C-alpha positions as CSV (number, residue, x, y, z in Angstrom):
1,X,-19.1,61.1,-8.0
2,X,-20.7,62.0,-4.8
3,X,-23.1,59.1,-5.0
4,X,-20.0,56.7,-5.7
5,X,-18.0,57.9,-2.6
6,X,-21.1,57.8,-0.4
7,X,-21.9,54.2,-1.7
8,X,-18.3,53.2,-1.1
9,X,-18.3,54.6,2.4
10,X,-21.6,52.9,3.3
11,X,-20.0,49.5,2.0
12,X,-16.9,50.1,4.0
13,X,-19.0,50.7,7.3
14,X,-21.1,47.5,6.4
15,X,-17.8,45.6,6.2
16,X,-16.5,46.9,9.5
17,X,-19.7,45.7,11.2
18,X,-19.3,42.3,9.7
19,X,-15.5,42.3,11.0
20,X,-17.2,43.0,14.5
21,X,-19.5,40.1,13.9
22,X,-16.5,37.9,13.0
23,X,-15.8,37.9,16.7
24,X,-18.2,35.2,17.1
25,X,-18.1,33.6,13.6
26,X,-14.3,32.7,13.8
27,X,-14.4,31.4,17.3
28,X,-13.2,27.8,17.6
29,X,-15.6,25.1,18.5
30,X,-16.5,25.2,22.2
31,X,-13.9,23.8,24.5
32,X,-14.8,21.0,26.8
33,X,-14.8,22.4,30.3
34,X,-14.0,20.4,33.3
35,X,-17.1,19.1,34.5
36,X,-18.6,21.2,37.5
37,X,-21.3,20.2,39.8
38,X,-22.8,23.6,40.9
39,X,-26.2,23.2,42.4
40,X,-28.5,24.9,39.9
41,X,-32.1,26.1,39.8
42,X,-33.9,25.7,36.6
43,X,-36.8,28.4,36.5
44,X,-39.4,27.7,33.7
45,X,-42.1,30.2,33.0
46,X,-45.5,29.0,32.0
47,X,-48.6,30.7,30.9
48,X,-51.4,28.5,29.3
49,X,-48.9,26.0,28.2
50,X,-50.5,22.7,29.4
51,X,-49.7,20.7,26.2
52,X,-46.1,21.8,26.0
53,X,-45.4,21.0,29.6
54,X,-46.6,17.5,29.2
55,X,-44.0,17.1,26.4
56,X,-41.1,19.1,27.9
57,X,-41.0,18.6,31.5
58,X,-39.9,15.0,31.0
59,X,-37.0,16.4,29.0
60,X,-36.0,18.9,31.9
61,X,-36.2,16.1,34.4
62,X,-33.9,14.0,32.1
63,X,-30.8,16.3,32.2
64,X,-27.8,14.8,32.9
65,X,-26.8,16.9,35.8
66,X,-26.4,15.8,39.4
67,X,-27.8,18.6,41.4
68,X,-30.5,20.7,40.3
69,X,-34.1,21.7,41.1
70,X,-36.9,22.9,38.7
71,X,-39.0,25.8,39.6
72,X,-42.2,25.7,37.6
73,X,-44.1,29.1,37.5
74,X,-47.9,29.1,36.5
75,X,-48.5,32.7,35.7
76,X,-52.4,32.7,36.3
77,X,-53.2,30.3,33.5
78,X,-56.8,29.8,32.5
79,X,-56.2,26.2,30.9
80,X,-55.0,23.1,33.1
81,X,-51.4,24.2,33.3
82,X,-51.5,23.9,37.1
83,X,-52.9,20.6,37.1
84,X,-50.2,19.4,34.8
85,X,-47.6,20.9,37.0
86,X,-49.0,19.4,40.1
87,X,-49.2,15.9,38.6
88,X,-45.5,16.2,38.0
89,X,-44.7,17.7,41.3
90,X,-46.3,14.6,43.1
91,X,-43.9,12.4,41.3
92,X,-40.6,14.3,41.4
93,X,-39.1,15.8,44.7
94,X,-36.9,18.2,42.7
95,X,-39.8,20.0,41.3
96,X,-41.4,23.2,43.0
97,X,-44.3,25.1,41.9
98,X,-44.9,28.9,42.1
99,X,-48.6,29.6,41.3
100,X,-49.1,33.3,40.4
101,X,-52.7,34.6,40.9
102,X,-53.8,37.9,39.1
103,X,-52.9,40.9,41.4
104,X,-54.3,44.3,39.9
105,X,-51.1,46.0,40.5
106,X,-49.1,43.5,38.6
107,X,-51.7,41.9,36.2
108,X,-50.1,40.5,33.1
109,X,-46.6,41.1,34.4
110,X,-44.2,38.3,33.7
111,X,-41.6,40.2,35.7
112,X,-43.7,39.9,38.8
113,X,-44.1,36.0,38.1
114,X,-40.4,35.6,37.6
115,X,-39.6,37.5,40.8
116,X,-41.7,35.1,42.7
117,X,-39.9,32.1,40.8
118,X,-36.6,33.6,41.7
119,X,-37.4,34.0,45.4
120,X,-38.5,30.3,45.5
121,X,-35.2,29.2,44.0
122,X,-32.7,27.8,46.8
123,X,-29.5,27.9,44.6
124,X,-27.4,30.9,43.7
125,X,-27.0,29.9,40.1
126,X,-30.2,30.0,37.9
127,X,-30.9,28.9,34.2
128,X,-34.0,30.2,32.7
129,X,-36.2,29.1,29.8
130,X,-40.0,29.2,29.1
131,X,-42.5,26.3,28.8
132,X,-42.5,26.3,25.0
133,X,-38.8,25.7,24.7
134,X,-37.4,22.3,24.3
135,X,-33.8,21.7,25.5
136,X,-31.7,20.4,22.6
137,X,-30.1,17.4,24.5
138,X,-30.0,15.8,28.0
139,X,-26.7,18.0,28.4
140,X,-28.5,21.4,28.0
141,X,-28.3,22.3,31.6
142,X,-24.7,20.9,32.0
143,X,-23.4,23.0,29.1
144,X,-25.2,26.2,30.3
145,X,-24.1,25.7,34.1
146,X,-20.4,24.9,33.5
147,X,-19.9,28.5,32.3
148,X,-20.4,29.7,35.7
149,X,-17.5,30.9,37.5
150,X,-16.8,33.2,40.4
151,X,-16.5,36.2,37.7
152,X,-19.0,35.0,35.2
153,X,-22.6,35.5,36.6
154,X,-24.5,35.9,33.4
155,X,-24.5,33.2,30.8
156,X,-26.0,33.9,27.2
157,X,-27.4,30.9,25.5
158,X,-29.1,30.4,21.9
159,X,-32.7,30.1,21.9
160,X,-33.3,28.7,18.3
161,X,-36.7,27.9,16.5
162,X,-37.9,24.8,15.0
163,X,-37.1,24.3,11.2
164,X,-40.4,23.9,9.2
165,X,-41.2,24.9,5.7
166,X,-42.0,28.3,4.4
167,X,-40.9,31.8,4.0
168,X,-42.1,32.9,7.6
169,X,-40.1,30.3,9.2
170,X,-37.0,31.2,7.3
171,X,-37.5,34.8,8.3
172,X,-38.1,34.0,12.0
173,X,-34.9,31.8,12.1
174,X,-32.8,34.3,10.2
175,X,-33.9,37.2,12.5
176,X,-33.3,35.1,15.5
177,X,-29.9,34.1,14.2
178,X,-29.0,37.6,13.4
179,X,-29.9,38.8,17.0
180,X,-27.7,35.9,18.5
181,X,-24.9,36.7,16.3
182,X,-25.0,40.4,17.4
183,X,-25.2,39.6,21.1
184,X,-22.5,36.9,20.9
185,X,-20.2,39.0,18.9
186,X,-20.5,42.1,21.0
187,X,-20.1,40.1,24.2
188,X,-16.8,38.7,22.8
189,X,-15.9,42.0,21.9
190,X,-16.3,43.2,25.4
191,X,-19.6,45.1,25.3
192,X,-22.6,42.6,26.1
193,X,-25.9,44.0,25.8
194,X,-28.7,41.6,25.9
195,X,-29.7,38.0,26.0
196,X,-33.0,36.0,25.4
197,X,-35.0,34.4,28.2
198,X,-35.5,31.1,26.3
199,X,-32.0,30.1,27.1
200,X,-30.4,32.4,29.8
201,X,-28.6,32.1,33.1
202,X,-27.5,34.5,35.7
203,X,-27.0,34.3,39.5
204,X,-29.3,35.5,42.2
205,X,-26.5,37.6,43.4
206,X,-26.5,39.9,40.5
207,X,-30.2,39.8,40.4
208,X,-30.5,41.2,44.1
209,X,-27.4,43.3,43.6
210,X,-29.1,45.2,40.9
211,X,-32.8,45.3,42.5
212,X,-34.1,42.7,40.1
213,X,-36.5,44.2,37.5
214,X,-37.4,47.2,39.8
215,X,-36.0,49.8,37.4
216,X,-38.2,48.7,34.3
217,X,-41.0,46.9,36.2
218,X,-43.6,49.0,34.5
219,X,-42.3,48.1,31.0
220,X,-44.5,45.1,29.9
221,X,-41.6,43.3,28.2
222,X,-37.8,43.2,28.9
223,X,-37.5,40.6,31.7
224,X,-34.5,39.3,29.5
225,X,-33.0,41.9,27.3
226,X,-33.6,44.9,29.6
227,X,-32.4,43.1,32.7
228,X,-29.3,41.7,31.0
229,X,-28.7,45.3,29.4
230,X,-28.7,46.7,32.9
231,X,-26.5,44.2,34.8
232,X,-23.9,42.8,32.0
233,X,-20.2,43.9,31.8
234,X,-17.2,42.5,29.8
235,X,-16.0,40.7,32.8
236,X,-19.2,39.0,34.3
237,X,-20.5,37.6,30.9
238,X,-19.9,34.3,29.3
239,X,-21.5,32.9,26.1
240,X,-22.6,29.3,25.5
241,X,-22.9,28.0,21.9
242,X,-22.4,24.3,22.1
243,X,-25.1,22.8,19.8
244,X,-26.2,20.5,22.7
245,X,-26.7,23.6,24.8
246,X,-29.6,25.3,22.6
247,X,-33.2,25.3,23.2
248,X,-35.8,25.2,20.5
249,X,-39.3,26.8,20.4
250,X,-42.3,26.6,18.2
251,X,-42.4,29.5,15.8
252,X,-45.4,31.7,14.9
253,X,-47.3,30.4,12.1
254,X,-48.7,33.7,10.9
255,X,-47.1,37.0,9.9
256,X,-49.7,38.8,12.0
257,X,-48.7,37.0,15.2
258,X,-44.9,37.3,14.5
259,X,-45.1,41.0,13.7
260,X,-47.0,41.4,17.0
261,X,-44.1,39.6,18.9
262,X,-41.6,41.7,17.1
263,X,-43.2,45.0,18.0
264,X,-43.2,44.1,21.7
265,X,-39.4,43.2,21.3
266,X,-38.4,46.3,19.4
267,X,-40.3,48.6,21.7
268,X,-37.8,47.8,24.6
269,X,-34.7,48.7,22.7
270,X,-35.2,52.3,23.4
271,X,-34.5,51.6,26.9
272,X,-31.1,50.2,26.4
273,X,-28.0,52.0,27.3
274,X,-27.1,54.9,24.9
275,X,-24.0,53.2,23.5
276,X,-25.8,50.0,22.8
277,X,-28.7,52.0,21.1
278,X,-26.2,53.7,18.8
279,X,-24.4,50.5,17.9
280,X,-27.7,48.6,17.0
281,X,-29.4,51.6,15.2
282,X,-26.4,52.5,13.3
283,X,-26.0,48.9,12.1
284,X,-29.7,48.9,10.8
285,X,-29.2,52.3,9.2
286,X,-26.1,51.4,7.3
287,X,-27.8,48.1,6.1
288,X,-30.8,50.1,4.9
289,X,-28.5,52.6,3.2
290,X,-26.5,49.8,1.4
291,X,-29.6,48.5,-0.4
292,X,-31.0,51.8,-1.2
293,X,-27.7,53.2,-2.6
294,X,-27.1,49.9,-4.6
295,X,-30.3,50.7,-6.4
296,X,-29.4,54.2,-7.0
297,X,-25.8,53.4,-8.0
298,X,-27.1,51.1,-10.7
299,X,-29.3,53.7,-12.1
300,X,-27.1,56.8,-12.2
301,X,-23.7,55.1,-12.4
302,X,-21.7,52.7,-14.6
303,X,-22.9,49.3,-13.5
304,X,-19.4,47.9,-13.3
305,X,-18.2,49.8,-10.1
306,X,-21.4,49.3,-8.1
307,X,-21.4,45.6,-9.0
308,X,-17.7,45.2,-7.7
309,X,-18.8,46.9,-4.5
310,X,-21.9,45.0,-3.9
311,X,-20.0,41.8,-4.7
312,X,-17.3,42.5,-2.2
313,X,-19.7,43.4,0.6
314,X,-21.9,40.3,-0.1
315,X,-18.8,38.1,-0.1
316,X,-17.6,39.5,3.1
317,X,-21.1,38.9,4.6
318,X,-21.4,35.5,3.2
319,X,-18.1,34.4,4.9
320,X,-19.1,35.8,8.3
321,X,-22.7,34.5,8.2
322,X,-21.8,31.1,6.9
323,X,-19.2,30.5,9.5
324,X,-21.6,31.6,12.3
325,X,-24.6,29.8,10.8
326,X,-22.7,26.5,11.1
327,X,-22.1,27.1,14.6
328,X,-25.7,27.8,15.5
329,X,-27.0,24.8,13.0
330,X,-28.7,27.4,10.8
331,X,-26.6,27.0,7.5
332,X,-29.6,26.1,5.3
333,X,-30.3,29.9,5.6
334,X,-27.1,31.0,3.9
335,X,-28.3,31.2,0.3
336,X,-31.4,33.2,1.4
337,X,-29.5,35.8,3.4
338,X,-29.8,38.7,0.9
339,X,-33.4,38.3,0.2
340,X,-34.1,37.6,4.0
341,X,-32.2,40.8,5.0
342,X,-34.2,42.9,2.6
343,X,-37.5,41.6,3.7
344,X,-36.3,41.8,7.5
345,X,-35.4,45.6,6.8
346,X,-38.8,46.3,5.4
347,X,-40.6,44.8,8.4
348,X,-38.4,46.5,11.0
349,X,-39.0,49.8,9.3
350,X,-42.8,49.3,9.4
351,X,-42.6,48.0,12.9
352,X,-40.6,51.0,14.0
353,X,-43.0,53.6,12.3
354,X,-46.0,51.7,14.0
355,X,-44.4,51.9,17.4
356,X,-43.6,55.5,16.9
357,X,-47.2,56.4,16.5
358,X,-49.0,57.7,19.6
359,X,-51.1,55.1,21.5
360,X,-52.4,54.6,25.1
361,X,-50.8,52.6,27.5
362,X,-51.9,48.9,28.1
363,X,-51.1,46.2,30.4
364,X,-53.0,43.6,28.0
């Protein structure tokens, strides 16, 4: 009976988390906001992205927005990124280039490069993306920028990945979707905690008022999530989930490269505020417990009760995820979600163990 009570409790906690995630899932479609024409600085970070820049700079230049500049940051690239940027700068007066050379103190620091880009920007409102990110439409900038108000100084957008065939692509997109579902939902619930640099907006005021990246400058990653975790409040944050406001990136094509990327991302979560860490870690723990106890319950209990509890939990999860997936244009993943969730738990456990092992510091 102890196993049954424990399993029922875990299912209950799982469902409570899904109700929290429903804060985003059950939002109405984005309302049309009266068009605003705030001047905006678009800041794009690039390192060895010559090919992507040739393809995507015309898309950033083609935004249906009346007053914006584009700050293109070349972070010590060793391909012909700088030459590509300079060729576009010659033909477009609203492009500015920040060419970052290697400095021993800040070698390999994206935060240092972004700091120089932010200092170059002449407008208070800034929208960020990376050179390998394609805006979903010519209205990307308009949709992101129109969420800025006197109070709303941080805008959280959705940075999706291109859809291609294969299990890895589904796993990458599912993990990206679940991350966005969490940070959108928690922001709507009044405790925002992160955003992604592939599609993000904030003001220079909030950047300088919080001393930029200074508090975590020695941490290699975290230019987006750690900074946002530091500065966001329930009153200064807005979310943007209109489909024409998304950005799309090319996903990793091997598990090895994706795991390396995930290790770096997960390593920053230990620097989040304590209440955010507790919320995120307990969500993961109760997810893992659900699947472990499901197996044990089928082995040691009458199968009918575990089946009822599992069905109830999966039904609630299906409803919440499907409505959110429709909003974020990821609904092809819905029938894979139990399988993808289990695989993701296994990978996250292995990454957590790997990150916990002692290692020497590196700036590579």
